[in-house]
N, C-alpha and C positions, 0 to 999 in steps of 0.2 A: 725887518731884517730878512735878507734873502736866504735862500737855501745854501748858497755858497758860504755866506757869512756864518750861518749856523754850523755848517760842516767844519769850517775853519776853527770856530770856537770849541766845538766838540773835539777836534784834533788836538787843540791846545790843552784842554782839560785831560784828555787821554795821556798826553805826554807828561803832564804834571803828575798824574796818578802813577804812571810808570816809573818816574824818577823817585817818587815817594816810596813805592814798593821796593825799588832797588836799594834805597838808603836803609829802609827798615830791615831788609834781608841782610845787608852788610852788618848792621848793628847787631842783629840777632846772631849771626855767625861769630862776631867778635865776643859777644857776651858768652856764647857757648864755649869758646876757647878759654876765656877767663875763668868760667865756672869749672872747666876741666882742670886747669892749673890749680885753682883753689881747692878742689876736691883732692887732688894728688898731694898737695901740701898738708891738708888736714889729715889725710891718711898717714903721712910721715909723722906728724905731730902725735897722732894717736898711738902709733907704734913706739915712739919715743917715750910716751907716758907709760905704756905697758912695760917697757924695759926698766924704766925708773921704779915702777911699782915692784918688780921682781927684785931689784937691787935693795930697795928699802925693806922688803920682807926678809931678805937674807941678812941684812945688817941688824934688823930687829931681833932675829934669832940669835945672832952672835952677841948682841947686847944682853939678852936674857941669860945667855950662858955666862957672861962676865959677871952679871949681877949675882948669879947663883954662887960663883966661886968667891966673890967678895963677901957674901953673907957667911959662907963656910969659914972664911978666914977670920971674920969678925966674931963668929959664934964660938 
């Protein structure tokens, strides 16, 4: 194998590696964007759950009040 053939083969390998790195970089950016969207959605879900917890606690207090009034009426 001549030096020119070796250089050509090396250039081909270099090009293949360059393309691979470019593809991996693009995939990485895409995954980062998807992760950001997922994290934002998860934050929205957590905020919704926190609000639901507050509503449930408020309703629980109201139910306790109703139960007390019912007991007084029955007693």
